[in-house]
N, CA, C and O atoms as a GROMACS GRO file, in nm:
protein
  276
    1MET      N    1  -3.748  -8.767 -20.964
    1MET     CA    2  -3.605  -8.790 -20.962
    1MET      C    3  -3.551  -8.766 -20.821
    1MET      O    4  -3.583  -8.665 -20.758
    2GLU      N    5  -3.470  -8.859 -20.774
    2GLU     CA    6  -3.412  -8.847 -20.641
    2GLU      C    7  -3.277  -8.777 -20.649
    2GLU      O    8  -3.201  -8.795 -20.745
    3ARG      N    9  -3.249  -8.696 -20.547
    3ARG     CA   10  -3.117  -8.633 -20.543
    3ARG      C   11  -3.072  -8.620 -20.398
    3ARG      O   12  -3.153  -8.606 -20.306
    4VAL      N   13  -2.941  -8.624 -20.379
    4VAL     CA   14  -2.881  -8.607 -20.247
    4VAL      C   15  -2.873  -8.458 -20.217
    4VAL      O   16  -2.819  -8.381 -20.297
    5ILE      N   17  -2.928  -8.417 -20.103
    5ILE     CA   18  -2.915  -8.279 -20.059
    5ILE      C   19  -2.785  -8.262 -19.982
    5ILE      O   20  -2.710  -8.168 -20.006
    6LYS      N   21  -2.759  -8.356 -19.889
    6LYS     CA   22  -2.631  -8.355 -19.818
    6LYS      C   23  -2.612  -8.486 -19.744
    6LYS      O   24  -2.708  -8.555 -19.712
    7GLN      N   25  -2.487  -8.518 -19.716
    7GLN     CA   26  -2.455  -8.636 -19.637
    7GLN      C   27  -2.459  -8.596 -19.490
    7GLN      O   28  -2.408  -8.492 -19.451
    8LEU      N   29  -2.520  -8.682 -19.409
    8LEU     CA   30  -2.527  -8.660 -19.266
    8LEU      C   31  -2.433  -8.757 -19.197
    8LEU      O   32  -2.387  -8.854 -19.258
    9HIS      N   33  -2.403  -8.733 -19.070
    9HIS     CA   34  -2.310  -8.817 -18.996
    9HIS      C   35  -2.375  -8.861 -18.865
    9HIS      O   36  -2.439  -8.781 -18.796
   10GLY      N   37  -2.357  -8.988 -18.833
   10GLY     CA   38  -2.411  -9.042 -18.709
   10GLY      C   39  -2.310  -9.135 -18.646
   10GLY      O   40  -2.191  -9.131 -18.677
   11HIS      N   41  -2.360  -9.220 -18.558
   11HIS     CA   42  -2.271  -9.312 -18.485
   11HIS      C   43  -2.308  -9.458 -18.507
   11HIS      O   44  -2.261  -9.545 -18.433
   12SER      N   45  -2.391  -9.486 -18.607
   12SER     CA   46  -2.438  -9.622 -18.630
   12SER      C   47  -2.351  -9.702 -18.725
   12SER      O   48  -2.368  -9.824 -18.737
   13GLY      N   49  -2.257  -9.636 -18.791
   13GLY     CA   50  -2.177  -9.705 -18.891
   13GLY      C   51  -2.244  -9.709 -19.028
   13GLY      O   52  -2.190  -9.768 -19.121
   14SER      N   53  -2.359  -9.647 -19.040
   14SER     CA   54  -2.432  -9.642 -19.167
   14SER      C   55  -2.393  -9.517 -19.245
   14SER      O   56  -2.346  -9.418 -19.188
   15SER      N   57  -2.413  -9.524 -19.377
   15SER     CA   58  -2.404  -9.403 -19.460
   15SER      C   59  -2.542  -9.340 -19.457
   15SER      O   60  -2.642  -9.408 -19.482
   16ILE      N   61  -2.550  -9.210 -19.426
   16ILE     CA   62  -2.678  -9.144 -19.406
   16ILE      C   63  -2.684  -9.021 -19.497
   16ILE      O   64  -2.592  -8.940 -19.501
   17TYR      N   65  -2.795  -9.010 -19.571
   17TYR     CA   66  -2.811  -8.899 -19.664
   17TYR      C   67  -2.948  -8.834 -19.648
   17TYR      O   68  -3.048  -8.902 -19.627
   18LEU      N   69  -2.951  -8.702 -19.656
   18LEU     CA   70  -3.076  -8.629 -19.668
   18LEU      C   71  -3.106  -8.624 -19.817
   18LEU      O   72  -3.028  -8.568 -19.894
   19MET      N   73  -3.219  -8.682 -19.857
   19MET     CA   74  -3.256  -8.695 -19.997
   19MET      C   75  -3.380  -8.613 -20.027
   19MET      O   76  -3.452  -8.571 -19.936
   20GLU      N   77  -3.404  -8.591 -20.155
   20GLU     CA   78  -3.524  -8.521 -20.198
   20GLU      C   79  -3.572  -8.583 -20.329
   20GLU      O   80  -3.492  -8.616 -20.416
   21ASN      N   81  -3.704  -8.599 -20.342
   21ASN     CA   82  -3.763  -8.636 -20.469
   21ASN      C   83  -3.870  -8.534 -20.503
   21ASN      O   84  -3.875  -8.428 -20.439
   22ASP      N   85  -3.954  -8.561 -20.599
   22ASP     CA   86  -4.056  -8.464 -20.641
   22ASP      C   87  -4.159  -8.435 -20.532
   22ASP      O   88  -4.224  -8.331 -20.536
   23LYS      N   89  -4.174  -8.525 -20.435
   23LYS     CA   90  -4.279  -8.513 -20.335
   23LYS      C   91  -4.231  -8.466 -20.198
   23LYS      O   92  -4.303  -8.394 -20.130
   24GLN      N   93  -4.111  -8.506 -20.157
   24GLN     CA   94  -4.071  -8.482 -20.019
   24GLN      C   95  -3.921  -8.496 -19.998
   24GLN      O   96  -3.848  -8.540 -20.087
   25LYS      N   97  -3.878  -8.458 -19.879
   25LYS     CA   98  -3.743  -8.486 -19.831
   25LYS      C   99  -3.753  -8.608 -19.741
   25LYS      O  100  -3.854  -8.629 -19.675
   26TYR      N  101  -3.647  -8.690 -19.740
   26TYR     CA  102  -3.645  -8.809 -19.655
   26TYR      C  103  -3.499  -8.846 -19.625
   26TYR      O  104  -3.406  -8.793 -19.686
   27ILE      N  105  -3.482  -8.938 -19.532
   27ILE     CA  106  -3.349  -8.987 -19.494
   27ILE      C  107  -3.328  -9.124 -19.558
   27ILE      O  108  -3.416  -9.209 -19.554
   28LEU      N  109  -3.211  -9.143 -19.615
   28LEU     CA  110  -3.171  -9.272 -19.671
   28LEU      C  111  -3.053  -9.322 -19.590
   28LEU      O  112  -2.950  -9.255 -19.579
   29LYS      N  113  -3.069  -9.442 -19.531
   29LYS     CA  114  -2.958  -9.503 -19.457
   29LYS      C  115  -2.916  -9.629 -19.530
   29LYS      O  116  -2.999  -9.710 -19.571
   30GLN      N  117  -2.785  -9.644 -19.548
   30GLN     CA  118  -2.729  -9.760 -19.618
   30GLN      C  119  -2.622  -9.825 -19.532
   30GLN      O  120  -2.547  -9.757 -19.461
   31ASN      N  121  -2.615  -9.956 -19.540
   31ASN     CA  122  -2.512 -10.037 -19.473
   31ASN      C  123  -2.535 -10.043 -19.322
   31ASN      O  124  -2.561  -9.941 -19.258
   32ASN      N  125  -2.525 -10.163 -19.268
   32ASN     CA  126  -2.532 -10.182 -19.123
   32ASN      C  127  -2.664 -10.130 -19.064
   32ASN      O  128  -2.663 -10.066 -18.959
   33VAL      N  129  -2.777 -10.155 -19.132
   33VAL     CA  130  -2.903 -10.095 -19.088
   33VAL      C  131  -2.997 -10.189 -19.012
   33VAL      O  132  -3.095 -10.142 -18.954
   34ALA      N  133  -2.970 -10.318 -19.009
   34ALA     CA  134  -3.061 -10.412 -18.944
   34ALA      C  135  -3.088 -10.375 -18.798
   34ALA      O  136  -3.203 -10.377 -18.755
   35SER      N  137  -2.985 -10.342 -18.722
   35SER     CA  138  -3.005 -10.308 -18.580
   35SER      C  139  -3.077 -10.174 -18.567
   35SER      O  140  -3.153 -10.154 -18.471
   36ASN      N  141  -3.055 -10.081 -18.660
   36ASN     CA  142  -3.126  -9.953 -18.658
   36ASN      C  143  -3.276  -9.974 -18.675
   36ASN      O  144  -3.356  -9.914 -18.603
   37ILE      N  145  -3.313 -10.059 -18.768
   37ILE     CA  146  -3.455 -10.087 -18.793
   37ILE      C  147  -3.518 -10.153 -18.672
   37ILE      O  148  -3.629 -10.116 -18.631
   38GLU      N  149  -3.450 -10.251 -18.613
   38GLU     CA  150  -3.502 -10.318 -18.492
   38GLU      C  151  -3.529 -10.218 -18.381
   38GLU      O  152  -3.634 -10.222 -18.318
   39ARG      N  153  -3.434 -10.129 -18.357
   39ARG     CA  154  -3.450 -10.028 -18.251
   39ARG      C  155  -3.566  -9.933 -18.280
   39ARG      O  156  -3.643  -9.900 -18.189
   40LEU      N  157  -3.580  -9.889 -18.404
   40LEU     CA  158  -3.689  -9.799 -18.439
   40LEU      C  159  -3.825  -9.865 -18.417
   40LEU      O  160  -3.916  -9.802 -18.363
   41TYR      N  161  -3.839  -9.990 -18.459
   41TYR     CA  162  -3.965 -10.061 -18.438
   41TYR      C  163  -3.994 -10.079 -18.289
   41TYR      O  164  -4.109 -10.065 -18.247
   42ALA      N  165  -3.893 -10.110 -18.210
   42ALA     CA  166  -3.912 -10.128 -18.065
   42ALA      C  167  -3.950  -9.995 -17.999
   42ALA      O  168  -4.040  -9.991 -17.915
   43LEU      N  169  -3.883  -9.889 -18.036
   43LEU     CA  170  -3.913  -9.757 -17.978
   43LEU      C  171  -4.050  -9.705 -18.018
   43LEU      O  172  -4.113  -9.631 -17.943
   44ALA      N  173  -4.098  -9.744 -18.137
   44ALA     CA  174  -4.226  -9.695 -18.187
   44ALA      C  175  -4.342  -9.734 -18.095
   44ALA      O  176  -4.446  -9.669 -18.096
   45ALA      N  177  -4.325  -9.839 -18.018
   45ALA     CA  178  -4.429  -9.881 -17.924
   45ALA      C  179  -4.434  -9.789 -17.802
   45ALA      O  180  -4.532  -9.791 -17.727
   46ILE      N  181  -4.329  -9.709 -17.781
   46ILE     CA  182  -4.318  -9.627 -17.660
   46ILE      C  183  -4.323  -9.477 -17.691
   46ILE      O  184  -4.390  -9.402 -17.620
   47VAL      N  185  -4.254  -9.435 -17.795
   47VAL     CA  186  -4.243  -9.292 -17.829
   47VAL      C  187  -4.264  -9.273 -17.979
   47VAL      O  188  -4.264  -9.369 -18.055
   48ASN      N  189  -4.282  -9.149 -18.020
   48ASN     CA  190  -4.291  -9.118 -18.162
   48ASN      C  191  -4.152  -9.125 -18.225
   48ASN      O  192  -4.057  -9.067 -18.173
   49VAL      N  193  -4.143  -9.196 -18.334
   49VAL     CA  194  -4.017  -9.208 -18.410
   49VAL      C  195  -4.046  -9.176 -18.556
   49VAL      O  196  -4.162  -9.179 -18.598
   50PRO      N  197  -3.943  -9.146 -18.634
   50PRO     CA  198  -3.967  -9.122 -18.776
   50PRO      C  199  -4.029  -9.245 -18.843
   50PRO      O  200  -3.993  -9.358 -18.812
   51GLN      N  201  -4.122  -9.221 -18.933
   51GLN     CA  202  -4.188  -9.329 -19.006
   51GLN      C  203  -4.091  -9.392 -19.105
   51GLN      O  204  -4.020  -9.321 -19.175
   52ILE      N  205  -4.088  -9.524 -19.111
   52ILE     CA  206  -4.006  -9.594 -19.209
   52ILE      C  207  -4.090  -9.612 -19.335
   52ILE      O  208  -4.198  -9.669 -19.330
   53TYR      N  209  -4.040  -9.562 -19.448
   53TYR     CA  210  -4.112  -9.569 -19.574
   53TYR      C  211  -4.085  -9.696 -19.652
   53TYR      O  212  -4.176  -9.752 -19.713
   54ASP      N  213  -3.959  -9.741 -19.652
   54ASP     CA  214  -3.922  -9.854 -19.737
   54ASP      C  215  -3.798  -9.921 -19.681
   54ASP      O  216  -3.705  -9.854 -19.636
   55VAL      N  217  -3.797 -10.053 -19.684
   55VAL     CA  218  -3.679 -10.131 -19.642
   55VAL      C  219  -3.644 -10.224 -19.756
   55VAL      O  220  -3.730 -10.298 -19.806
   56CYS      N  221  -3.518 -10.222 -19.798
   56CYS     CA  222  -3.473 -10.309 -19.907
   56CYS      C  223  -3.329 -10.351 -19.880
   56CYS      O  224  -3.238 -10.268 -19.880
   57ASP      N  225  -3.309 -10.480 -19.857
   57ASP     CA  226  -3.177 -10.534 -19.828
   57ASP      C  227  -3.110 -10.457 -19.713
   57ASP      O  228  -3.160 -10.460 -19.601
   58ASP      N  229  -3.001 -10.390 -19.741
   58ASP     CA  230  -2.926 -10.320 -19.637
   58ASP      C  231  -2.943 -10.168 -19.649
   58ASP      O  232  -2.849 -10.092 -19.625
   59THR      N  233  -3.064 -10.125 -19.688
   59THR     CA  234  -3.096  -9.984 -19.708
   59THR      C  235  -3.238  -9.958 -19.660
   59THR      O  236  -3.326 -10.042 -19.678
   60PHE      N  237  -3.262  -9.844 -19.600
   60PHE     CA  238  -3.400  -9.804 -19.575
   60PHE      C  239  -3.418  -9.654 -19.586
   60PHE      O  240  -3.325  -9.576 -19.567
   61LYS      N  241  -3.543  -9.617 -19.617
   61LYS     CA  242  -3.582  -9.477 -19.628
   61LYS      C  243  -3.676  -9.446 -19.513
   61LYS      O  244  -3.765  -9.526 -19.482
   62MET      N  245  -3.656  -9.331 -19.450
   62MET     CA  246  -3.744  -9.294 -19.340
   62MET      C  247  -3.775  -9.145 -19.343
   62MET      O  248  -3.710  -9.067 -19.411
   63GLU      N  249  -3.876  -9.110 -19.268
   63GLU     CA  250  -3.924  -8.973 -19.261
   63GLU      C  251  -3.812  -8.879 -19.217
   63GLU      O  252  -3.732  -8.911 -19.129
   64TYR      N  253  -3.809  -8.764 -19.280
   64TYR     CA  254  -3.717  -8.657 -19.240
   64TYR      C  255  -3.793  -8.561 -19.151
   64TYR      O  256  -3.898  -8.510 -19.189
   65ILE      N  257  -3.741  -8.537 -19.032
   65ILE     CA  258  -3.799  -8.441 -18.939
   65ILE      C  259  -3.702  -8.324 -18.930
   65ILE      O  260  -3.588  -8.340 -18.886
   66TYR      N  261  -3.748  -8.208 -18.973
   66TYR     CA  262  -3.662  -8.091 -18.978
   66TYR      C  263  -3.611  -8.055 -18.839
   66TYR      O  264  -3.687  -8.054 -18.742
   67GLY      N  265  -3.483  -8.027 -18.829
   67GLY     CA  266  -3.421  -7.986 -18.704
   67GLY      C  267  -3.271  -7.977 -18.723
   67GLY      O  268  -3.221  -7.972 -18.836
   68LEU      N  269  -3.200  -7.976 -18.614
   68LEU     CA  270  -3.054  -7.971 -18.619
   68LEU      C  271  -3.000  -8.108 -18.656
   68LEU      O  272  -3.059  -8.210 -18.620
   69ASP      N  273  -2.888  -8.111 -18.727
   69ASP     CA  274  -2.823  -8.239 -18.761
   69ASP      C  275  -2.776  -8.306 -18.635
   69ASP      O  276  -2.719  -8.414 -18.640
   0.00000   0.00000   0.00000
């Protein structure tokens, strides 16, 4: 079962949530995500970025890396 731990805030115009299921914590981004995904894939060739787990329409799930919001 998935549940929202808390809503996070950024500057991308997306809705961002720290989520949890039975296995792990992860980030869920909704709305206005196409440019975010493009940037993450481009940066992945140069630096370590959070792993993208799933992309569906205007939503994606990615690895949560513990740290400051």
